[in-house]
C-alpha positions in Angstrom: 31.4 110.6 2.0 30.9 108.7 -1.2 32.2 110.7 -4.2 31.2 108.5 -7.2 28.3 106.2 -7.5 27.8 104.2 -10.8 24.6 102.5 -11.7 22.7 101.2 -14.7 24.7 98.0 -15.5 23.1 94.7 -16.2 23.0 91.6 -18.4 22.1 92.2 -22.0 22.3 90.3 -25.3 24.7 91.3 -28.0 23.3 94.2 -30.0 21.4 95.5 -27.0 21.7 98.8 -25.2 22.3 100.1 -21.7 22.5 103.5 -20.2 24.9 104.0 -17.3 24.8 106.8 -14.8 27.5 108.3 -12.5 26.4 110.5 -9.7 29.4 112.6 -8.5 29.9 115.1 -5.7 29.8 118.7 -6.7 33.5 119.2 -6.0 34.4 116.3 -8.3 31.9 117.2 -11.0 33.2 120.7 -11.2 36.6 119.5 -12.6 37.3 119.9 -16.3 37.0 116.2 -17.2 34.7 113.4 -16.4 35.3 110.0 -17.9 34.1 106.4 -18.1 36.5 103.6 -17.6 36.1 99.8 -17.8 37.9 96.8 -16.5 37.4 93.3 -17.9 38.6 90.2 -16.0 42.3 89.8 -16.3 42.7 93.1 -18.1 43.9 96.6 -17.1 41.4 99.3 -16.6 41.0 101.3 -19.7 39.6 104.7 -20.6 36.4 104.5 -22.6 35.1 108.0 -23.0 35.6 111.5 -21.6 33.6 114.7 -21.6 34.8 118.1 -20.6 33.1 120.7 -18.5 32.1 122.4 -21.8 30.7 119.3 -23.4 33.6 118.2 -25.6 33.8 114.4 -26.0 36.4 111.8 -26.9 36.1 108.0 -27.2 38.2 105.0 -27.4 38.4 103.5 -30.9 36.7 100.3 -29.6 33.5 102.1 -28.7 33.5 105.1 -31.1 30.2 105.3 -32.9 28.4 103.0 -30.4 28.8 104.8 -27.1 27.8 108.3 -26.2 29.0 110.2 -23.1 27.1 113.1 -21.8 26.7 115.2 -18.7 24.0 117.0 -16.8 25.6 119.7 -14.8 22.5 120.5 -12.9 22.4 116.9 -11.6 26.1 116.4 -11.2 25.7 113.3 -13.3 27.6 111.8 -16.3 26.0 109.2 -18.5 27.2 106.6 -20.9 24.7 105.5 -23.5 25.9 102.1 -24.9 24.4 100.8 -28.1 25.1 97.8 -30.2 26.8 96.1 -27.3 29.3 93.4 -28.0 30.5 90.5 -25.7 33.9 92.2 -25.5 32.2 95.2 -23.8 31.7 93.0 -20.8 33.4 94.7 -17.9 33.0 96.6 -14.7 32.4 100.2 -15.7 33.6 103.1 -13.5 33.5 106.8 -13.7 36.2 109.2 -12.6 37.8 112.6 -13.2 41.3 113.8 -14.0 43.2 113.9 -11.7 41.5 110.8 -10.5 39.9 110.3 -7.1 39.1 107.2 -5.2 37.3 104.7 -7.4 33.7 103.9 -6.8 32.4 100.3 -6.8 31.6 100.5 -10.5 28.6 98.8 -12.2 28.8 95.4 -14.0 28.0 95.2 -17.6 27.6 91.7 -19.0 26.9 91.1 -22.7 26.0 87.6 -23.7 27.2 86.2 -27.0 
């Protein structure tokens, strides 16, 4: 059964916003950490933001102040609100936990320059 399903990506202009959602299975969502990752063409997948089971958050320097990660425990869903998007944010965005499980398909975010 599918464990992680990302959605909400799309094509936006620089400076625009998107809100990504990640629906996780209960067993996965119950772990201490949920995070958003991204992978741009030709680059290694990188950690973007994390949120703990108690709501503590951390962000990569590249997105700090622009992105906000949050979670809805009742819905087993983690969100990534992305504001003031830049072309360098273009990537496939994935969610996962720590320790990681099988990656989902991700959702494509494309920011035009």
